[in-house]
RORO-878121 format. One record per residue (C-alpha): x, y, z; residue number from 0; residue in one letter. Coordinates in nm, 2 decimals. Last residue first. Layout:
<gudrens>
- px  py  pz  resi  resn
- X  Y  Z  NUM  a
...
</gudrens>
This chain:
<gudrens>
- px  py  pz  resi  resn
- 15.64  -18.68  -18.23  403  x
- 15.69  -18.56  -18.53  402  x
- 16.02  -18.74  -18.70  401  x
- 16.24  -18.61  -18.95  400  x
- 16.20  -18.25  -19.00  399  x
- 16.18  -18.25  -18.62  398  x
- 16.55  -18.36  -18.60  397  x
- 16.59  -18.69  -18.40  396  x
- 16.69  -18.63  -18.03  395  x
- 16.35  -18.65  -17.84  394  x
- 16.15  -18.90  -18.06  393  x
- 16.44  -19.11  -18.07  392  x
- 16.48  -19.13  -17.70  391  x
- 16.11  -19.20  -17.66  390  x
- 16.10  -19.45  -17.92  389  x
- 16.41  -19.61  -17.78  388  x
- 16.24  -19.61  -17.40  387  x
- 15.94  -19.74  -17.55  386  x
- 16.09  -20.04  -17.72  385  x
- 16.27  -20.11  -17.41  384  x
- 15.91  -20.13  -17.17  383  x
- 15.76  -20.32  -17.46  382  x
- 16.03  -20.55  -17.39  381  x
- 16.05  -20.56  -17.00  380  x
- 15.67  -20.61  -16.99  379  x
- 15.66  -20.84  -17.24  378  x
- 15.93  -21.08  -17.02  377  x
- 15.74  -21.02  -16.70  376  x
- 15.40  -21.15  -16.80  375  x
- 15.16  -20.89  -16.91  374  x
- 15.04  -20.59  -16.77  373  x
- 15.05  -20.26  -17.01  372  x
- 15.04  -19.95  -16.85  371  x
- 15.31  -19.71  -16.98  370  x
- 15.42  -19.34  -16.88  369  x
- 15.65  -19.14  -17.10  368  x
- 15.88  -18.87  -16.95  367  x
- 16.11  -18.61  -17.14  366  x
- 16.44  -18.35  -17.06  365  x
- 16.56  -18.10  -17.26  364  x
- 16.83  -17.80  -17.21  363  x
- 17.13  -18.05  -17.21  362  x
- 16.94  -18.39  -17.19  361  x
- 16.77  -18.62  -16.99  360  x
- 16.54  -18.90  -17.09  359  x
- 16.26  -19.03  -16.89  358  x
- 16.07  -19.33  -16.89  357  x
- 15.81  -19.49  -16.63  356  x
- 15.65  -19.81  -16.61  355  x
- 15.37  -19.99  -16.48  354  x
- 15.30  -20.35  -16.60  353  x
- 15.27  -20.51  -16.21  352  x
- 15.20  -20.23  -15.95  351  x
- 15.06  -20.41  -15.76  350  x
- 15.30  -20.73  -15.74  349  x
- 15.54  -20.83  -16.02  348  x
- 15.69  -20.72  -16.38  347  x
- 15.75  -20.32  -16.26  346  x
- 15.94  -20.08  -16.47  345  x
- 16.19  -19.81  -16.40  344  x
- 16.37  -19.69  -16.70  343  x
- 16.60  -19.43  -16.72  342  x
- 16.78  -19.26  -17.02  341  x
- 17.09  -18.97  -16.99  340  x
- 17.24  -18.78  -17.31  339  x
- 17.55  -18.69  -17.32  338  x
- 17.72  -18.90  -17.09  337  x
- 17.96  -18.90  -16.77  336  x
- 17.78  -19.25  -16.62  335  x
- 17.74  -19.05  -16.27  334  x
- 17.60  -18.69  -16.39  333  x
- 17.41  -18.79  -16.74  332  x
- 17.28  -19.12  -16.61  331  x
- 17.19  -18.95  -16.29  330  x
- 16.97  -18.67  -16.52  329  x
- 16.81  -19.05  -16.63  328  x
- 16.80  -19.15  -16.26  327  x
- 16.60  -18.83  -16.10  326  x
- 16.37  -18.80  -16.39  325  x
- 16.27  -19.22  -16.37  324  x
- 16.24  -19.15  -16.02  323  x
- 16.00  -18.86  -16.07  322  x
- 15.76  -19.03  -16.25  321  x
- 15.76  -19.35  -16.07  320  x
- 15.87  -19.69  -16.01  319  x
- 16.16  -19.66  -15.73  318  x
- 15.96  -19.52  -15.53  317  x
- 15.72  -19.19  -15.49  316  x
- 15.74  -19.04  -15.11  315  x
- 16.03  -19.29  -14.97  314  x
- 16.22  -19.34  -15.28  313  x
- 16.17  -18.94  -15.37  312  x
- 16.31  -18.83  -15.05  311  x
- 16.61  -19.04  -15.08  310  x
- 16.67  -18.91  -15.40  309  x
- 16.74  -19.11  -15.70  308  x
- 17.04  -18.99  -15.83  307  x
- 17.31  -19.31  -15.92  306  x
- 17.43  -19.37  -15.57  305  x
- 17.03  -19.36  -15.48  304  x
- 17.02  -19.62  -15.73  303  x
- 17.25  -19.87  -15.55  302  x
- 17.09  -19.81  -15.23  301  x
- 16.78  -19.92  -15.37  300  x
- 16.91  -20.20  -15.54  299  x
- 16.73  -20.29  -15.81  298  x
- 17.02  -20.25  -16.12  297  x
- 17.10  -20.22  -16.43  296  x
- 17.37  -19.90  -16.50  295  x
- 17.48  -19.83  -16.84  294  x
- 17.74  -19.70  -17.01  293  x
- 17.87  -19.51  -17.34  292  x
- 17.61  -19.62  -17.63  291  x
- 17.69  -19.41  -17.90  290  x
- 17.80  -19.67  -18.13  289  x
- 17.51  -19.90  -18.14  288  x
- 17.61  -20.26  -18.11  287  x
- 17.44  -20.32  -17.76  286  x
- 17.18  -20.10  -17.77  285  x
- 16.90  -20.35  -17.81  284  x
- 17.04  -20.54  -17.50  283  x
- 17.11  -20.20  -17.30  282  x
- 16.72  -20.14  -17.33  281  x
- 16.67  -20.49  -17.20  280  x
- 16.88  -20.49  -16.94  279  x
- 16.65  -20.67  -16.66  278  x
- 16.35  -20.41  -16.71  277  x
- 16.34  -20.37  -16.31  276  x
- 16.56  -20.04  -16.28  275  x
- 16.73  -19.95  -16.60  274  x
- 16.99  -19.66  -16.62  273  x
- 17.16  -19.62  -16.94  272  x
- 17.40  -19.39  -17.07  271  x
- 17.42  -19.18  -17.45  270  x
- 17.71  -19.03  -17.60  269  x
- 17.64  -18.73  -17.83  268  x
- 17.83  -18.74  -18.18  267  x
- 17.54  -18.79  -18.38  266  x
- 17.24  -18.88  -18.14  265  x
- 16.99  -18.91  -18.40  264  x
- 17.21  -19.13  -18.61  263  x
- 17.24  -19.42  -18.34  262  x
- 16.84  -19.35  -18.26  261  x
- 16.77  -19.47  -18.61  260  x
- 17.02  -19.78  -18.56  259  x
- 16.87  -19.88  -18.25  258  x
- 16.52  -19.85  -18.36  257  x
- 16.56  -20.06  -18.64  256  x
- 16.63  -19.93  -19.02  255  x
- 16.63  -20.23  -19.29  254  x
- 16.31  -20.10  -19.42  253  x
- 16.20  -19.77  -19.31  252  x
- 16.19  -19.55  -19.02  251  x
- 16.00  -19.33  -18.72  250  x
- 15.69  -19.33  -18.84  249  x
- 15.41  -19.24  -18.58  248  x
- 15.36  -18.84  -18.69  247  x
- 15.39  -18.96  -19.06  246  x
- 15.16  -19.22  -19.09  245  x
- 14.91  -19.03  -19.33  244  x
- 15.15  -18.89  -19.52  243  x
- 15.41  -19.17  -19.58  242  x
- 15.07  -19.36  -19.64  241  x
- 15.03  -19.11  -19.93  240  x
- 15.38  -19.06  -20.08  239  x
- 15.38  -19.50  -20.11  238  x
- 15.06  -19.48  -20.29  237  x
- 15.20  -19.22  -20.54  236  x
- 15.53  -19.46  -20.55  235  x
- 15.43  -19.80  -20.62  234  x
- 15.35  -19.80  -20.99  233  x
- 15.67  -19.62  -20.98  232  x
- 15.88  -19.85  -20.82  231  x
- 15.72  -20.15  -21.02  230  x
- 15.80  -19.98  -21.32  229  x
- 16.16  -19.93  -21.21  228  x
- 16.15  -20.30  -21.12  227  x
- 16.05  -20.41  -21.40  226  x
- 15.74  -20.56  -21.58  225  x
- 15.51  -20.44  -21.29  224  x
- 15.45  -20.55  -20.95  223  x
- 15.36  -20.31  -20.63  222  x
- 15.47  -20.33  -20.25  221  x
- 15.35  -20.09  -19.96  220  x
- 15.44  -20.22  -19.62  219  x
- 15.32  -20.12  -19.34  218  x
- 15.45  -20.24  -18.99  217  x
- 15.34  -20.16  -18.69  216  x
- 15.52  -20.12  -18.35  215  x
- 15.86  -20.23  -18.22  214  x
- 15.73  -20.57  -18.10  213  x
- 15.60  -20.61  -18.45  212  x
- 15.26  -20.61  -18.60  211  x
- 15.21  -20.63  -18.95  210  x
- 15.01  -20.42  -19.20  209  x
- 14.95  -20.45  -19.53  208  x
- 14.94  -20.21  -19.85  207  x
- 14.89  -20.36  -20.22  206  x
- 14.99  -20.16  -20.51  205  x
- 14.83  -20.34  -20.71  204  x
- 14.54  -20.51  -20.49  203  x
- 14.32  -20.24  -20.30  202  x
- 14.18  -20.32  -19.97  201  x
- 14.44  -20.16  -19.76  200  x
- 14.45  -19.80  -19.91  199  x
- 14.08  -19.81  -19.88  198  x
- 14.10  -19.70  -19.51  197  x
- 14.45  -19.60  -19.44  196  x
- 14.39  -19.46  -19.14  195  x
- 14.14  -19.68  -18.97  194  x
- 14.37  -19.95  -19.03  193  x
- 14.65  -19.77  -18.85  192  x
- 14.45  -19.74  -18.58  191  x
- 14.35  -20.12  -18.59  190  x
- 14.74  -20.19  -18.58  189  x
- 14.79  -19.95  -18.27  188  x
- 14.99  -19.68  -18.27  187  x
- 15.30  -19.55  -18.04  186  x
- 15.53  -19.70  -18.29  185  x
- 15.54  -19.71  -18.68  184  x
- 15.76  -19.89  -18.94  183  x
- 15.75  -19.82  -19.31  182  x
- 15.79  -20.11  -19.52  181  x
- 15.90  -20.04  -19.95  180  x
- 15.81  -20.30  -20.15  179  x
- 15.94  -20.35  -20.56  178  x
- 15.88  -20.66  -20.72  177  x
- 15.90  -20.74  -21.07  176  x
- 15.78  -20.95  -21.32  175  x
- 15.89  -21.14  -21.62  174  x
- 15.82  -21.48  -21.40  173  x
- 16.11  -21.68  -21.32  172  x
- 16.20  -22.00  -21.51  171  x
- 16.43  -22.13  -21.20  170  x
- 16.79  -22.25  -21.26  169  x
- 16.99  -21.97  -21.18  168  x
- 16.80  -21.95  -20.84  167  x
- 16.85  -22.26  -20.76  166  x
- 17.20  -22.31  -20.72  165  x
- 17.40  -22.01  -20.60  164  x
- 17.12  -21.80  -20.43  163  x
- 16.90  -22.11  -20.26  162  x
- 17.25  -22.31  -20.19  161  x
- 17.41  -22.04  -20.02  160  x
- 17.06  -21.97  -19.83  159  x
- 17.01  -22.36  -19.77  158  x
- 17.38  -22.41  -19.67  157  x
- 17.36  -22.11  -19.38  156  x
- 17.01  -22.18  -19.28  155  x
- 17.07  -22.56  -19.19  154  x
- 16.79  -22.73  -19.30  153  x
- 16.94  -22.85  -19.66  152  x
- 16.71  -22.81  -20.01  151  x
- 16.51  -22.99  -20.20  150  x
- 16.40  -22.85  -20.50  149  x
- 16.06  -22.99  -20.71  148  x
- 15.98  -22.82  -21.06  147  x
- 15.65  -22.89  -21.27  146  x
- 15.77  -22.95  -21.64  145  x
- 15.44  -23.19  -21.64  144  x
- 15.58  -23.50  -21.80  143  x
- 15.77  -23.51  -21.62  142  x
- 15.85  -23.34  -21.30  141  x
- 16.20  -23.19  -21.30  140  x
- 16.39  -23.21  -20.96  139  x
- 16.67  -23.00  -20.82  138  x
- 16.80  -23.20  -20.56  137  x
- 17.06  -23.06  -20.31  136  x
- 17.38  -23.19  -20.15  135  x
- 17.42  -23.29  -19.79  134  x
- 17.76  -23.25  -19.66  133  x
- 17.78  -22.90  -19.59  132  x
- 17.95  -22.55  -19.68  131  x
- 18.02  -22.62  -20.08  130  x
- 17.65  -22.78  -20.11  129  x
- 17.61  -22.83  -20.47  128  x
- 17.31  -22.92  -20.62  127  x
- 17.20  -23.26  -20.77  126  x
- 17.00  -23.26  -21.07  125  x
- 16.72  -23.50  -20.99  124  x
- 16.47  -23.72  -21.30  123  x
- 16.62  -24.01  -21.28  122  x
- 16.67  -24.05  -20.90  121  x
- 16.96  -23.92  -20.71  120  x
- 17.15  -24.05  -20.42  119  x
- 17.51  -23.92  -20.28  118  x
- 17.36  -23.87  -19.93  117  x
- 17.23  -24.21  -19.90  116  x
- 17.58  -24.29  -19.83  115  x
- 17.66  -24.07  -19.53  114  x
- 17.54  -24.42  -19.34  113  x
- 17.89  -24.53  -19.45  112  x
- 18.08  -24.34  -19.20  111  x
- 18.35  -24.10  -19.41  110  x
- 18.71  -24.18  -19.31  109  x
- 18.82  -23.86  -19.12  108  x
- 19.18  -23.65  -19.23  107  x
- 18.93  -23.36  -19.31  106  x
- 19.01  -23.37  -19.64  105  x
- 18.94  -23.71  -19.63  104  x
- 18.57  -23.65  -19.50  103  x
- 18.52  -23.40  -19.78  102  x
- 18.67  -23.60  -20.07  101  x
- 18.46  -23.92  -19.98  100  x
- 18.14  -23.69  -20.00  99  x
- 18.24  -23.58  -20.35  98  x
- 18.35  -23.91  -20.47  97  x
- 18.01  -24.00  -20.35  96  x
- 17.83  -23.73  -20.56  95  x
- 18.00  -23.80  -20.90  94  x
- 17.96  -24.17  -20.85  93  x
- 17.57  -24.13  -20.77  92  x
- 17.42  -24.40  -20.58  91  x
- 17.04  -24.47  -20.72  90  x
- 16.71  -24.36  -20.61  89  x
- 16.43  -24.56  -20.75  88  x
- 16.10  -24.31  -20.93  87  x
- 15.76  -24.32  -20.87  86  x
- 15.75  -23.95  -20.81  85  x
- 15.62  -23.94  -20.45  84  x
- 15.84  -24.25  -20.38  83  x
- 16.13  -24.09  -20.51  82  x
- 16.07  -23.73  -20.33  81  x
- 15.98  -23.94  -20.02  80  x
- 16.30  -24.07  -19.99  79  x
- 16.49  -23.78  -20.08  78  x
- 16.32  -23.64  -19.82  77  x
- 16.36  -23.88  -19.53  76  x
- 16.61  -23.77  -19.27  75  x
- 16.50  -24.00  -19.01  74  x
- 16.69  -24.28  -19.10  73  x
- 17.05  -24.04  -19.05  72  x
- 17.24  -23.88  -19.36  71  x
- 17.10  -23.52  -19.33  70  x
- 16.84  -23.45  -19.62  69  x
- 16.55  -23.39  -19.38  68  x
- 16.52  -23.03  -19.44  67  x
- 16.35  -22.77  -19.66  66  x
- 16.14  -22.91  -19.93  65  x
- 16.02  -22.59  -20.22  64  x
- 15.75  -22.68  -20.48  63  x
- 15.74  -22.53  -20.76  62  x
- 15.43  -22.51  -21.07  61  x
- 15.18  -22.56  -20.74  60  x
- 14.80  -22.72  -20.73  59  x
- 14.85  -23.10  -20.80  58  x
- 15.22  -23.11  -20.76  57  x
- 15.15  -22.94  -20.40  56  x
- 14.90  -23.24  -20.33  55  x
- 15.18  -23.54  -20.44  54  x
- 15.46  -23.35  -20.24  53  x
- 15.21  -23.36  -19.90  52  x
- 15.13  -23.75  -19.99  51  x
- 15.51  -23.83  -19.98  50  x
- 15.58  -23.60  -19.68  49  x
- 15.27  -23.80  -19.47  48  x
- 15.40  -24.16  -19.57  47  x
- 15.79  -24.06  -19.47  46  x
- 15.79  -23.94  -19.16  45  x
- 15.99  -23.67  -19.02  44  x
- 15.76  -23.39  -18.91  43  x
- 15.58  -23.22  -19.10  42  x
- 15.52  -22.79  -19.20  41  x
- 15.33  -22.67  -19.46  40  x
- 15.39  -22.33  -19.64  39  x
- 15.11  -22.22  -19.90  38  x
- 14.99  -22.01  -20.18  37  x
- 15.34  -21.85  -20.26  36  x
- 15.31  -21.65  -20.61  35  x
- 15.65  -21.58  -20.77  34  x
- 15.73  -21.22  -20.81  33  x
- 16.09  -21.23  -20.79  32  x
- 16.09  -21.03  -20.42  31  x
- 15.80  -21.27  -20.33  30  x
- 15.97  -21.57  -20.42  29  x
- 16.28  -21.46  -20.18  28  x
- 16.04  -21.30  -19.88  27  x
- 15.91  -21.63  -19.88  26  x
- 16.20  -21.81  -19.89  25  x
- 16.35  -21.64  -19.59  24  x
- 16.06  -21.69  -19.36  23  x
- 16.10  -22.08  -19.49  22  x
- 16.39  -22.08  -19.35  21  x
- 16.35  -21.91  -19.02  20  x
- 16.15  -22.21  -18.89  19  x
- 16.20  -22.19  -18.53  18  x
- 16.36  -22.48  -18.42  17  x
- 16.24  -22.66  -18.08  16  x
- 15.90  -22.56  -18.13  15  x
- 15.81  -22.95  -18.14  14  x
- 15.69  -22.90  -18.52  13  x
- 15.99  -22.77  -18.61  12  x
- 16.22  -23.08  -18.42  11  x
- 15.98  -23.31  -18.61  10  x
- 16.15  -23.21  -18.95  9  x
- 16.01  -23.12  -19.30  8  x
- 15.89  -22.77  -19.40  7  x
- 15.73  -22.75  -19.73  6  x
- 15.72  -22.45  -19.92  5  x
- 15.46  -22.43  -20.22  4  x
- 15.45  -22.17  -20.52  3  x
- 15.27  -22.06  -20.81  2  x
- 15.46  -21.91  -21.13  1  x
- 15.23  -21.65  -21.27  0  x
</gudrens>
């Protein structure tokens, strides 16, 4: 078993200015290759704290991966911290220096002297080429333990490419394979999913885990074995059991998104959307969907009347009502010229805050849904959008593919 830890370095991560997507990427990469990740740590740009974290990680892990802190400025301290933790002195590597100078000269620029530290190496480190940036990484073999330290640049595009091209070929990956399938559900809570799955969530290999997402609850079935085929075979009976238990609520698997699955369900039909109060969140989710024809996003009563809302409904029930959603869904077909009309009317403030009505209208079919989820305005809009896409999918997808 290969045990790993990730240390993400950067004060901007601690302040929430940047989301640590690199650690999430690395965690997935390690899991897929049978590497056990025990800890992820986030630290600011502090030499002593990073040095201490490296020493502690080496005391309990075989592989320590550091992300960030490889830039040329004074607060980029990852190289210094690794050198200090190992008691080694960095020196300027002539080959790396020539490479750095060449990068700048190829762009007609002179390399700033501050960049010289990016050419540093310690005796136990090997430079990792960075074809899309100025910061080379480090691959460190720690004597006499044989443990490994990998230092990667912070920009995700640089990190991803260096990981795949430079790090993976050097890692002594375990002779284990990992197979996982993630089911996406909507319309059922995480605790209800866990209750349905029962003892399946308490077994180790295959494992069944639940994750709350904005689109619903994801359920991952995973197994490890000597080969990918053996891992998939081991997971298969449990996966089929989970699929059966959750069939009523499952809308997709793995890379599927609500928008991509809805696009398949639309086929050659076009979709028109009218949003009142949801601020265009449905349209944003559908932006790349081929069948998305047209949309209207407005809370103006006069404009909504031109889109199908009748004055009688407006006066008797208001905009945020089932009748208004029905009329606007039909209006999306008539006035936007779409084969399928979808309408969302929601309130993010006032007495009706959290109230959302959704309607879908197509030839021979009209479906509605009502939500009452209090929260702040962004939460209400996001939930309304996800529920609207889910209603459209359940209404349009063939019955043998999804159960409502």
